[in-house]
N, C-alpha and C positions, 0 to 999 in steps of 0.2 A: 944326394944325401939319402941314406937308407932310413928305414923306420926306426931303428935303434938310435941312430944319431939324432933324428928328429925328436924322439921321445926324450933323449938326454938334454937336448937344447931347450925343450919346453920345461923340463924339470928345473934346469939351471935358471931359466927366466923366472919361473915361479918363486924359486928360492931368493933370487935377487929382489923381486918385488916384496917378498915377505921381510927380508932384511931391511929394505928401505922403509917399509911401513913401521917396523919395530923401532928403527932409529928415530923416525919422526915422533912416534909415541913416547919414546924415552925423553926426547927433547921437550915435548909438551909437559910431561910429568915433572921434569926437572924445573921448568919454568914455574909451574904451579906450586911445587914444593918451595921454591925460593920466595914466591909471593906469600905463601902461608907462613914462612918463618918471619917475614916482615910483620905480619899481623900478630903472631905470637909474641914477638919482641915488643911491639906496641902495647899489647895487653899486659905483659909482665911489668912494663914501666908504669902503666896506669894503675895496676894493682899495688905496686910499691907506693905510689903517691897516695892512694886511698888508705893503705895501711898506716902510713905516716900521719895522714890527716886524722884518721880514727884514733890513733894512739894519742895525738896531741889533744884532741877533744876530750878523750877519756881522762887524761891527766888534768886538764883544765877543770873538768867537772869534779874531780876529787879534791882539787885545791879551792873550790868555791866555798864561801863562808856558809856556815850552817844556817838553815832557815829558822828564824826566831819569830815570835809573834811581835807585831808592831807595838810601839808604846801606847797607842790609843786603845788597846784592848783591855 
């Protein structure tokens, strides 16, 4: 093998290593993104429950009887 072929083989090996590293990084990022979507979905559901609870409490407070002075005053 001459120097040009050896250089080409080294360059190809380096490119293959780089491609493998990038593929691993993409897989890791994909997995992290999937887990983040689970968290986002959970937070959205929790926020919806809190909004519903707040709305019901707000409506209940509007329907409460007016505060009047007790008869013994």
